DONUVEX-270619 format. One record per residue: residue number from 0; residue in three letters; chain; z, x, y of N, C-alpha, C, O in turn. Coordinates in steps of 0.2 Angstrom, whole numbers, plus 5000, padded with zeros to 4 digits. Each point is the difference from the previous one (the first is absolute). Layout:
% residues N
> NUM; ALA; A; Z; X; Y; Z; X; Y; Z; X; Y; Z; X; Y .
...
//
This chain:
% residues 198
> 0; MET; A; 5419; 5564; 5635; 5003; 4997; 4994; 5008; 5003; 5001; 5001; 5005; 5002 .
> 1; LYS; A; 5003; 4990; 4995; 5007; 5002; 5000; 5002; 5005; 4995; 4996; 5001; 4995 .
> 2; ASP; A; 5009; 5003; 5007; 5002; 5005; 4996; 5008; 5000; 5000; 5003; 4999; 5005 .
> 3; LYS; A; 5000; 5003; 4989; 5007; 4999; 4999; 5003; 5005; 5006; 5005; 4998; 5002 .
> 4; ASN; A; 4992; 5007; 4999; 5003; 5005; 5005; 5001; 4997; 5007; 5004; 5003; 5004 .
> 5; ASN; A; 4991; 4992; 4997; 5000; 4998; 5007; 5005; 4993; 5000; 5000; 4997; 5006 .
> 6; LEU; A; 5003; 5001; 4989; 5004; 4994; 5000; 5007; 5002; 5000; 5003; 5005; 4997 .
> 7; SER; A; 5001; 4991; 5007; 5007; 5001; 5000; 5003; 4997; 4994; 4997; 4995; 4997 .
> 8; GLU; A; 5009; 5007; 5002; 5004; 4996; 4994; 5001; 4993; 5001; 5000; 4996; 4996 .
> 9; ASP; A; 5001; 5002; 5011; 5001; 4993; 5002; 4994; 4996; 4998; 5000; 4995; 4998 .
> 10; THR; A; 4994; 5008; 5004; 4994; 4996; 4998; 4999; 4999; 4993; 4998; 4995; 4998 .
> 11; MET; A; 5003; 5011; 4998; 4999; 4999; 4993; 5005; 4995; 4997; 4999; 4997; 4995 .
> 12; TRP; A; 5007; 5003; 5007; 5005; 4996; 4998; 4998; 4992; 5001; 5001; 4996; 4996 .
> 13; GLU; A; 4997; 5003; 5010; 4998; 4994; 5002; 4994; 4997; 4996; 5000; 4995; 4998 .
> 14; ALA; A; 4995; 5010; 5001; 4994; 4998; 4995; 5003; 4999; 4993; 4997; 4995; 4997 .
> 15; THR; A; 5008; 5008; 5001; 5003; 4999; 4993; 5003; 4993; 5000; 4999; 4996; 4995 .
> 16; LEU; A; 5005; 5002; 5010; 5003; 4994; 5001; 4995; 4994; 5000; 5001; 4995; 4997 .
> 17; LEU; A; 4993; 5006; 5006; 4995; 4995; 5001; 4995; 5000; 4994; 4996; 4996; 5000 .
> 18; CYS; A; 5005; 5009; 4995; 4995; 5001; 4995; 4993; 5000; 5002; 4996; 4997; 4998 .
> 19; ASP; A; 5003; 5007; 5007; 4994; 5001; 5004; 4995; 5004; 4996; 5001; 5006; 5000 .
> 20; ALA; A; 4994; 4991; 4997; 4995; 5003; 4996; 4995; 5005; 5005; 4997; 5004; 4997 .
> 21; ALA; A; 5004; 4995; 5009; 4995; 5004; 5004; 5003; 5008; 5000; 4996; 5004; 5001 .
> 22; TYR; A; 5010; 4997; 4997; 5003; 5007; 4999; 4999; 5002; 4993; 5002; 5006; 4998 .
> 23; ASP; A; 4995; 4990; 4997; 5000; 5003; 4993; 4995; 5006; 5000; 4995; 5000; 5003 .
> 24; GLY; A; 5007; 5005; 4994; 4996; 5006; 4999; 5002; 5005; 5006; 4998; 5006; 5000 .
> 25; ILE; A; 5005; 4992; 5005; 5002; 5004; 5006; 5007; 5003; 4999; 5001; 5006; 5001 .
> 26; PHE; A; 5004; 4990; 4996; 5006; 5003; 4998; 5003; 4996; 4994; 4997; 4994; 4999 .
> 27; PHE; A; 5008; 5008; 4998; 5003; 4997; 4994; 5008; 5001; 5002; 5002; 5004; 5003 .
> 28; TYR; A; 5001; 4991; 4994; 5008; 5000; 5001; 5003; 5000; 4993; 4998; 4997; 4995 .
> 29; ALA; A; 5007; 5007; 5005; 5004; 5001; 4994; 5007; 4998; 5001; 5003; 5000; 5005 .
> 30; VAL; A; 5000; 4997; 4990; 5007; 4998; 5000; 5005; 5004; 4996; 4999; 5000; 4993 .
> 31; LYS; A; 5005; 5003; 5010; 5005; 5005; 4996; 5004; 4997; 4994; 5000; 5002; 4995 .
> 32; THR; A; 5002; 4991; 5007; 5004; 4997; 4995; 4996; 4998; 4993; 5003; 5000; 4995 .
> 33; THR; A; 4991; 4999; 5006; 4996; 4998; 4994; 4996; 5005; 4997; 4998; 5000; 4994 .
> 34; GLY; A; 5000; 5006; 5010; 4996; 5005; 4998; 4993; 4998; 5000; 4996; 5003; 4996 .
> 35; ILE; A; 5002; 4992; 5008; 4993; 4997; 4999; 4997; 5001; 5007; 5003; 4999; 5005 .
> 36; PHE; A; 4990; 5002; 4995; 4997; 5000; 5007; 4994; 4995; 5000; 4998; 4998; 4994 .
> 37; CYS; A; 5001; 4999; 5012; 4995; 4994; 5000; 4995; 5001; 5006; 5001; 5005; 5004 .
> 38; ARG; A; 4994; 4991; 4996; 4996; 4999; 5006; 5004; 4996; 5005; 5004; 4996; 4998 .
> 39; PRO; A; 4994; 5004; 5009; 5003; 4996; 5005; 4999; 4993; 4998; 5004; 4996; 5002 .
> 40; SER; A; 4990; 5002; 4995; 4999; 4993; 4999; 5004; 4997; 4994; 4999; 4994; 4998 .
> 41; CYS; A; 5005; 5010; 4998; 5003; 4997; 4994; 5005; 4994; 5002; 5003; 5000; 5005 .
> 42; LYS; A; 4996; 4996; 4990; 5004; 4994; 5001; 5007; 5000; 4997; 5004; 4995; 4999 .
> 43; SER; A; 4998; 5011; 4999; 5007; 5001; 4997; 5005; 4998; 5005; 4999; 4999; 5006 .
> 44; ARG; A; 5007; 5000; 4991; 5006; 4999; 5005; 5001; 5005; 5005; 4999; 5006; 4999 .
> 45; VAL; A; 5002; 4992; 5007; 5001; 5005; 5006; 5006; 5004; 4998; 5006; 4998; 4999 .
> 46; PRO; A; 4993; 5009; 5001; 5005; 5005; 4999; 5005; 5001; 5006; 4998; 4997; 5006 .
> 47; ASN; A; 5008; 5006; 4993; 5004; 5001; 5005; 4997; 5006; 5004; 4998; 5005; 4997 .
> 48; GLY; A; 5001; 4995; 5010; 4997; 5005; 5004; 5003; 5007; 4999; 4996; 5005; 5000 .
> 49; GLU; A; 5010; 4996; 4998; 5003; 5006; 5000; 4998; 5004; 4993; 5001; 5006; 4999 .
> 50; ASN; A; 4997; 4990; 4997; 4998; 5003; 4993; 4992; 5001; 5000; 4998; 5002; 4994 .
> 51; VAL; A; 4999; 4997; 5011; 4992; 5001; 5000; 4998; 5007; 5003; 5003; 5002; 5005 .
> 52; SER; A; 4992; 5001; 4992; 4997; 5006; 5002; 4992; 4998; 5000; 4998; 4996; 4997 .
> 53; PHE; A; 4999; 5008; 5008; 4992; 4998; 5001; 4996; 5007; 4998; 5003; 5005; 5001 .
> 54; PHE; A; 4992; 4993; 4996; 4995; 5006; 4997; 4993; 4999; 5002; 4998; 4994; 5001 .
> 55; GLY; A; 4998; 5011; 5000; 4993; 4999; 5002; 4996; 4999; 4995; 4994; 4998; 5001 .
> 56; SER; A; 5008; 5004; 4992; 4996; 4999; 4995; 5004; 4998; 4994; 5006; 5001; 4999 .
> 57; ALA; A; 4990; 4996; 4996; 5004; 4998; 4993; 5002; 5007; 4997; 5005; 5000; 4997 .
> 58; ASP; A; 4991; 5005; 5003; 5002; 5006; 4997; 5006; 5003; 5003; 5004; 5003; 4996 .
> 59; GLU; A; 4997; 4997; 5010; 5006; 5002; 5004; 5006; 4997; 4997; 5005; 5003; 4999 .
> 60; ALA; A; 4994; 4990; 5001; 5006; 4996; 4998; 5002; 5002; 4992; 5006; 5000; 4999 .
> 61; GLN; A; 4989; 5001; 4997; 5001; 5001; 4993; 5003; 5007; 4999; 5004; 5001; 4996 .
> 62; ARG; A; 4994; 5004; 5009; 5003; 5007; 5000; 5007; 5000; 5002; 5004; 5004; 4997 .
> 63; ALA; A; 4998; 4991; 5007; 5007; 4999; 5002; 5004; 4996; 4995; 5006; 4999; 5000 .
> 64; GLY; A; 4991; 5000; 4994; 5003; 4997; 4994; 5000; 4992; 5000; 5004; 4997; 4996 .
> 65; TYR; A; 4992; 5000; 5008; 5000; 4992; 5000; 4994; 4998; 4995; 4995; 5003; 4999 .
> 66; ARG; A; 5007; 4991; 4998; 4995; 4997; 4995; 4996; 4995; 5004; 5003; 4996; 5004 .
> 67; PRO; A; 4990; 5003; 4994; 4996; 4994; 5003; 5003; 4993; 4998; 5002; 4999; 4995 .
> 68; CYS; A; 4998; 4997; 5010; 5002; 4993; 4999; 4995; 4997; 4995; 4993; 5001; 5001 .
> 69; LYS; A; 5009; 4995; 4995; 4995; 4997; 4995; 4997; 4994; 5003; 4995; 4997; 4997 .
> 70; ARG; A; 5008; 5000; 5008; 4997; 4994; 5004; 4994; 5002; 5004; 4995; 4997; 5000 .
> 71; CYS; A; 5006; 5008; 5005; 4995; 5001; 5004; 4996; 5006; 4999; 4995; 5002; 5003 .
> 72; ARG; A; 5006; 5002; 4991; 4997; 5006; 4998; 4997; 5005; 5005; 4994; 5000; 5001 .
> 73; PRO; A; 5011; 5003; 5003; 4998; 5004; 5005; 4997; 5007; 4997; 4997; 5004; 5004 .
> 74; ASP; A; 5003; 4997; 4990; 4997; 5006; 4997; 4992; 4999; 4999; 4997; 5005; 4998 .
> 75; LEU; A; 5001; 4989; 5002; 4993; 4999; 4999; 4996; 5001; 5007; 5003; 4999; 5005 .
> 76; SER; A; 4991; 5004; 4995; 4997; 5002; 5006; 4997; 4995; 5004; 4995; 5002; 5004 .
> 77; TYR; A; 5006; 4992; 4995; 4997; 4994; 5004; 5003; 5000; 5007; 5007; 4999; 5000 .
> 78; ARG; A; 4990; 5001; 5005; 5002; 4999; 5007; 5004; 4993; 5000; 5005; 5000; 5002 .
> 79; LYS; A; 4991; 4995; 4996; 5002; 4993; 5000; 5002; 4998; 4993; 4995; 5000; 4996 .
> 80; TYR; A; 5011; 4999; 5003; 5001; 4999; 4993; 5002; 4992; 4999; 5004; 4998; 5004 .
> 81; ASP; A; 4992; 4999; 4992; 5001; 4993; 4998; 5003; 4999; 4993; 4996; 5001; 4995 .
> 82; PRO; A; 5011; 4998; 5005; 5003; 5000; 4993; 4996; 4995; 4996; 5000; 5000; 4993 .
> 83; PHE; A; 4998; 4994; 5010; 4997; 4995; 4996; 4994; 5002; 4996; 4998; 4998; 4994 .
> 84; ASP; A; 4998; 5007; 5009; 4994; 5003; 4997; 5002; 5003; 4993; 4996; 5000; 4995 .
> 85; PHE; A; 5009; 5004; 5006; 5002; 5004; 4994; 5003; 4995; 4995; 4999; 5002; 4994 .
> 86; ILE; A; 5005; 4993; 5008; 5002; 4995; 4995; 4994; 4997; 4996; 5000; 4999; 4994 .
> 87; LEU; A; 4995; 4999; 5010; 4994; 4997; 4997; 4997; 5005; 4995; 4998; 4998; 4994 .
> 88; GLU; A; 5001; 5008; 5008; 4997; 5005; 4996; 5004; 5002; 4994; 4997; 5000; 4994 .
> 89; ASP; A; 5009; 5000; 5007; 5004; 5002; 4994; 5000; 4994; 4995; 5000; 5001; 4994 .
> 90; THR; A; 5000; 4993; 5009; 5000; 4994; 4995; 4993; 4999; 4996; 5000; 4999; 4994 .
> 91; MET; A; 4995; 5002; 5010; 4993; 5000; 4997; 5000; 5005; 4994; 4997; 4999; 4995 .
> 92; ARG; A; 5005; 5007; 5007; 5000; 5006; 4995; 5004; 4998; 4994; 4998; 5001; 4994 .
> 93; LEU; A; 5008; 4997; 5007; 5004; 4998; 4995; 4997; 4995; 4995; 5000; 5000; 4994 .
> 94; ILE; A; 4997; 4995; 5009; 4997; 4994; 4996; 4994; 5003; 4996; 4999; 4999; 4994 .
> 95; LYS; A; 4997; 5005; 5010; 4994; 5003; 4996; 5002; 5004; 4994; 4996; 5000; 4995 .
> 96; ASN; A; 5009; 5004; 5006; 5002; 5005; 4995; 5004; 4996; 4994; 5001; 5003; 4995 .
> 97; ASN; A; 5002; 4991; 5007; 5004; 4997; 4995; 4998; 4993; 4998; 5005; 4996; 4998 .
> 98; TYR; A; 4989; 5002; 5003; 4998; 4993; 4999; 5001; 4998; 4993; 5001; 4993; 4999 .
> 99; ILE; A; 5000; 5011; 4996; 5001; 4998; 4993; 5007; 4998; 4999; 5001; 4995; 4996 .
> 100; GLN; A; 5003; 5007; 5009; 5008; 4999; 4999; 5001; 4993; 5002; 4996; 4997; 5004 .
> 101; ASN; A; 5009; 5000; 4993; 5002; 4993; 5003; 5005; 5001; 5006; 5006; 4999; 4999 .
> 102; MET; A; 4991; 5002; 5006; 5005; 5002; 5006; 5001; 4993; 5004; 4996; 4996; 5002 .
> 103; SER; A; 5010; 5003; 5000; 5002; 4995; 5004; 5000; 5002; 5007; 4999; 5006; 5002 .
> 104; LEU; A; 5001; 4989; 5003; 5000; 5002; 5007; 5006; 5004; 5002; 5000; 5005; 5004 .
> 105; HIS; A; 5006; 4994; 4992; 5006; 5004; 5002; 4999; 5007; 4997; 5002; 5005; 5004 .
> 106; ASP; A; 4994; 4996; 4991; 4999; 5007; 4997; 4995; 5004; 5005; 5002; 5006; 5002 .
> 107; ILE; A; 4993; 4990; 5001; 4996; 5003; 5004; 5003; 5002; 5007; 5000; 5006; 5002 .
> 108; ALA; A; 5004; 4989; 5000; 5004; 5002; 5007; 5005; 5005; 4999; 5000; 5004; 5005 .
> 109; SER; A; 5003; 4996; 4990; 5005; 5006; 4998; 4997; 5007; 5000; 5003; 5004; 5003 .
> 110; ASN; A; 4991; 4996; 4994; 4997; 5006; 5000; 4997; 5003; 5007; 5000; 5006; 5001 .
> 111; VAL; A; 4998; 4989; 5003; 4998; 5002; 5007; 5005; 5001; 5005; 4999; 5003; 5005 .
> 112; GLY; A; 5007; 4994; 4993; 5006; 5001; 5004; 5001; 4995; 5006; 5003; 5001; 5005 .
> 113; VAL; A; 4995; 4992; 4993; 5001; 4995; 5005; 5002; 4994; 4996; 5000; 5000; 4994 .
> 114; SER; A; 5002; 4995; 5010; 5002; 4993; 4996; 4994; 4997; 4998; 4995; 5001; 5003 .
> 115; ARG; A; 5006; 4994; 4992; 4994; 4996; 4998; 4998; 4996; 5005; 4993; 4999; 5001 .
> 116; PHE; A; 5011; 4998; 5003; 4998; 4996; 5006; 4996; 5004; 5005; 4994; 4997; 5002 .
> 117; HIS; A; 5008; 5008; 5000; 4997; 5005; 5005; 4993; 5002; 4997; 4995; 5000; 5004 .
> 118; LEU; A; 5005; 5002; 4990; 4994; 5002; 4997; 4994; 4995; 5000; 4995; 5001; 5002 .
> 119; ASN; A; 5007; 4993; 4995; 4996; 4994; 5000; 4997; 4998; 5007; 4994; 4999; 5001 .
> 120; ARG; A; 5010; 5001; 5004; 4998; 4999; 5007; 4995; 5005; 5003; 4995; 4998; 5002 .
> 121; ILE; A; 5007; 5008; 4997; 4996; 5006; 5003; 4993; 4999; 4996; 4995; 5001; 5003 .
> 122; PHE; A; 5005; 4999; 4991; 4994; 5000; 4996; 4996; 4994; 5001; 4994; 5001; 5001 .
> 123; LYS; A; 5008; 4994; 5000; 4996; 4994; 5002; 4998; 5000; 5007; 4994; 4998; 5001 .
> 124; GLU; A; 5010; 5004; 5003; 4997; 5001; 5007; 4994; 5005; 5001; 4996; 4999; 5003 .
> 125; ARG; A; 5005; 5007; 4993; 4995; 5005; 5001; 4994; 4999; 4995; 4994; 5002; 5002 .
> 126; THR; A; 5006; 4995; 4993; 4995; 4999; 4995; 4997; 4993; 4999; 4995; 4999; 4997 .
> 127; GLY; A; 5009; 4996; 5005; 4999; 4993; 4998; 5001; 4998; 4993; 4999; 4994; 4999 .
> 128; CYS; A; 5004; 5010; 4997; 5002; 4998; 4994; 5007; 5003; 4998; 5002; 5005; 5004 .
> 129; THR; A; 5002; 4992; 4991; 5006; 5003; 4998; 4999; 5006; 4995; 4995; 5001; 4998 .
> 130; PRO; A; 5011; 5003; 5001; 4999; 5005; 4995; 4998; 4997; 4993; 4996; 5003; 4996 .
> 131; ARG; A; 5007; 4991; 5002; 4998; 4997; 4994; 4992; 4998; 5000; 4997; 5002; 4994 .
> 132; MET; A; 5001; 4996; 5011; 4993; 4998; 5000; 4995; 5007; 5000; 4995; 5000; 4997 .
> 133; TYR; A; 5008; 5005; 5006; 4996; 5006; 5000; 5001; 5003; 4993; 4994; 5003; 4997 .
> 134; LEU; A; 5011; 4997; 4999; 5001; 5002; 4993; 4995; 4996; 4996; 4996; 5003; 4996 .
> 135; GLU; A; 5003; 4991; 5005; 4996; 4996; 4996; 4992; 5002; 5002; 4996; 5000; 4995 .
> 136; LYS; A; 5003; 5001; 5011; 4993; 5003; 5002; 4998; 5006; 4996; 4995; 5001; 4998 .
> 137; VAL; A; 5010; 5004; 5002; 4999; 5007; 4997; 4999; 4999; 4993; 4996; 5003; 4997 .
> 138; ARG; A; 5008; 4992; 4999; 4999; 4999; 4993; 4993; 4997; 4999; 4997; 5002; 4995 .
> 139; VAL; A; 5001; 4993; 5009; 4994; 4996; 4999; 4994; 5005; 5001; 4995; 5000; 4996 .
> 140; ASP; A; 5006; 5005; 5009; 4994; 5005; 5001; 5000; 5004; 4993; 4994; 5002; 4998 .
> 141; LYS; A; 5012; 5000; 5000; 5000; 5004; 4994; 4997; 4996; 4994; 4996; 5003; 4996 .
> 142; ALA; A; 5005; 4991; 5003; 4998; 4996; 4995; 4992; 4999; 5000; 4996; 5001; 4995 .
> 143; LYS; A; 5001; 4998; 5012; 4993; 5000; 5001; 4997; 5007; 4997; 4995; 4999; 4997 .
> 144; GLU; A; 5008; 5006; 5005; 4997; 5007; 4998; 5000; 5000; 4992; 4995; 5002; 4997 .
> 145; LEU; A; 5011; 4996; 5000; 5000; 5000; 4992; 4995; 4995; 4997; 4997; 5002; 4995 .
> 146; LEU; A; 5002; 4993; 5008; 4995; 4995; 4997; 4993; 5002; 5000; 4996; 4999; 4996 .
> 147; LEU; A; 5003; 5005; 5010; 4993; 5003; 5000; 4999; 5007; 4997; 4994; 5002; 4999 .
> 148; THR; A; 5011; 5001; 4999; 4999; 5007; 4997; 5003; 5001; 4993; 4999; 5005; 4997 .
> 149; THR; A; 5004; 4990; 5001; 5003; 5000; 4993; 4998; 4994; 4996; 4997; 4995; 5002 .
> 150; GLU; A; 5004; 5006; 4991; 4999; 4994; 4996; 5006; 4996; 4999; 5001; 4995; 4996 .
> 151; TYR; A; 5005; 5007; 5007; 5006; 4996; 4999; 4999; 4993; 5002; 4996; 4998; 5004 .
> 152; ASN; A; 5008; 4997; 4992; 4999; 4993; 5001; 5005; 4999; 5006; 5004; 5004; 5002 .
> 153; SER; A; 4996; 4989; 5000; 5004; 4998; 5006; 5008; 5001; 4999; 5003; 5002; 5004 .
> 154; THR; A; 4999; 4996; 4990; 5007; 5001; 4998; 5002; 5007; 5000; 5005; 5002; 5003 .
> 155; GLN; A; 4991; 5003; 4994; 5002; 5007; 5000; 5000; 5002; 5008; 5005; 5004; 5001 .
> 156; ILE; A; 4991; 4994; 5003; 5000; 5003; 5007; 5006; 4997; 5003; 5003; 5003; 5004 .
> 157; GLY; A; 4998; 4990; 4995; 5006; 4997; 5004; 5006; 5004; 4998; 5004; 5002; 5005 .
> 158; TYR; A; 4997; 5000; 4989; 5007; 5004; 4999; 4999; 5007; 5002; 5005; 5003; 5003 .
> 159; GLN; A; 4989; 5000; 4997; 4999; 5007; 5003; 5002; 5001; 5007; 5002; 5005; 5002 .
> 160; ILE; A; 4997; 4989; 5002; 5001; 5001; 5007; 5006; 4997; 5002; 5002; 5000; 5006 .
> 161; GLY; A; 5003; 4999; 4989; 5007; 4998; 5002; 5002; 4993; 5000; 5005; 4998; 5002 .
> 162; TYR; A; 4990; 4997; 4996; 5002; 4993; 4999; 5004; 4999; 4994; 4999; 5003; 4995 .
> 163; GLN; A; 5007; 4993; 5005; 5004; 4999; 4995; 4997; 4994; 4996; 5001; 4999; 4994 .
> 164; SER; A; 4995; 4997; 5009; 4997; 4994; 4997; 4993; 4999; 5002; 4998; 5002; 5006 .
> 165; ILE; A; 4998; 4996; 4989; 4993; 5000; 5001; 4998; 4994; 5005; 4995; 5001; 5004 .
> 166; SER; A; 5009; 4994; 4996; 4998; 4995; 5005; 5001; 5002; 5007; 4996; 4998; 5005 .
> 167; SER; A; 5009; 5006; 4996; 5001; 5003; 5007; 4994; 5004; 5002; 4998; 5000; 5006 .
> 168; PHE; A; 5000; 5004; 4989; 4994; 5004; 5002; 4994; 4996; 5001; 4997; 5001; 5005 .
> 169; TYR; A; 5002; 4994; 4991; 4994; 4996; 5002; 5000; 4996; 5006; 4996; 5000; 5004 .
> 170; ASN; A; 5010; 4998; 4998; 5001; 4996; 5006; 4999; 5005; 5006; 4997; 4998; 5005 .
> 171; ALA; A; 5006; 5008; 4995; 4999; 5005; 5005; 4993; 5002; 5001; 4997; 5001; 5005 .
> 172; PHE; A; 5000; 5000; 4989; 4993; 5002; 5000; 4995; 4995; 5004; 4996; 5002; 5004 .
> 173; LYS; A; 5005; 4992; 4994; 4996; 4994; 5003; 5002; 4999; 5007; 4995; 4999; 5004 .
> 174; ARG; A; 5011; 5002; 4998; 5002; 4999; 5007; 4996; 5006; 5004; 4999; 4998; 5006 .
> 175; ASN; A; 5001; 5008; 4992; 4997; 5005; 5004; 4992; 5001; 4999; 4997; 5002; 5005 .
> 176; THR; A; 5000; 4995; 4990; 4993; 5001; 4999; 4996; 4994; 5000; 4994; 5000; 5001 .
> 177; GLY; A; 5009; 4994; 4997; 4997; 4994; 4999; 4997; 4999; 4993; 4997; 4995; 4998 .
> 178; PHE; A; 5004; 5010; 4998; 4998; 5000; 4993; 5005; 5001; 4995; 5006; 5003; 5002 .
> 179; SER; A; 4993; 4995; 4992; 5005; 5002; 4995; 4998; 5007; 4998; 4994; 5002; 5001 .
> 180; PRO; A; 5010; 5002; 4995; 4998; 5007; 4998; 4993; 5000; 4996; 4996; 5004; 5002 .
> 181; SER; A; 5003; 4992; 4994; 4994; 5000; 4996; 4994; 4997; 5004; 4995; 5003; 4999 .
> 182; GLN; A; 5006; 4993; 5005; 4995; 4997; 5005; 4997; 5006; 5004; 4995; 5001; 5001 .
> 183; PHE; A; 5010; 5003; 5002; 4999; 5006; 5004; 4996; 5005; 4996; 4995; 5002; 5003 .
> 184; ARG; A; 5007; 4999; 4991; 4996; 5005; 4996; 4993; 4998; 4999; 4995; 5004; 5000 .
> 185; THR; A; 5004; 4990; 4998; 4994; 4997; 4998; 4995; 4999; 5006; 4994; 5002; 5000 .
> 186; HIS; A; 5009; 4996; 5006; 4996; 5000; 5006; 4998; 5006; 5003; 4994; 5001; 5002 .
> 187; HIS; A; 5010; 5004; 4997; 4998; 5007; 5002; 4995; 5003; 4996; 4995; 5003; 5002 .
> 188; ALA; A; 5006; 4996; 4991; 4995; 5002; 4995; 4993; 4997; 5001; 4995; 5004; 5000 .
> 189; SER; A; 5005; 4990; 5002; 4993; 4997; 5001; 4997; 5002; 5007; 4994; 5001; 5000 .
> 190; ASN; A; 5010; 5000; 5005; 4998; 5003; 5006; 4997; 5007; 4999; 4994; 5001; 5003 .
> 191; THR; A; 5009; 5003; 4993; 4998; 5007; 4999; 4993; 4999; 4996; 4996; 5004; 5001 .
> 192; LEU; A; 5004; 4992; 4994; 4994; 4999; 4996; 4994; 4998; 5004; 4994; 5003; 5000 .
> 193; ASN; A; 5007; 4992; 5005; 4995; 4998; 5004; 4997; 5005; 5005; 4994; 5001; 5001 .
> 194; GLN; A; 5011; 5003; 5001; 4998; 5006; 5005; 4996; 5005; 4996; 4995; 5003; 5003 .
> 195; ASN; A; 5007; 4998; 4991; 4996; 5005; 4996; 4993; 4998; 4998; 4995; 5004; 5000 .
> 196; GLN; A; 5004; 4989; 4999; 4994; 4997; 4999; 4995; 5000; 5006; 4994; 5001; 5000 .
> 197; ASP; A; 5009; 4999; 5006; 4997; 5000; 5006; 4997; 5007; 5001; 4996; 5001; 5005 .
//
């Protein structure tokens, strides 16, 4: 296995220029002018070679006064870091925790730290749906739970899960379940009754 101590500065510099992920976790590079350190695979702008220092660990770079890059997150202990995974996780967490809010794609993307276009593309590629579709699914799942565990009517539930208009709620619910909210409640109640009678 490679070790930073066995690598020449030329090799590390070349790996940095090539954004070579094979060296991630083996060394880190820091840029004096920005005060930031990165993984070799980071896609940030190539720094000026004379401003670069190399370190064997993230701790070492931080002790020398450098801050971790927000793009490649060298402070996280993943050997192979896929920034897209973290963008997805952050987006899903944000939506799950704030589904009641009237969040635009711009709001979501700003919170996650990428452009709307970038977020939409990554999310669709990785999950098969857009952030808006995912938000709708989270809301509908919550509505199903409330329909089955509370006495709230459909209108109350629609507003509780963040819809501004009840027609939007009905359309979203039917799109995701094939039922209207009241049909869903009735259908589930009759199924439960039949199971109990069996």
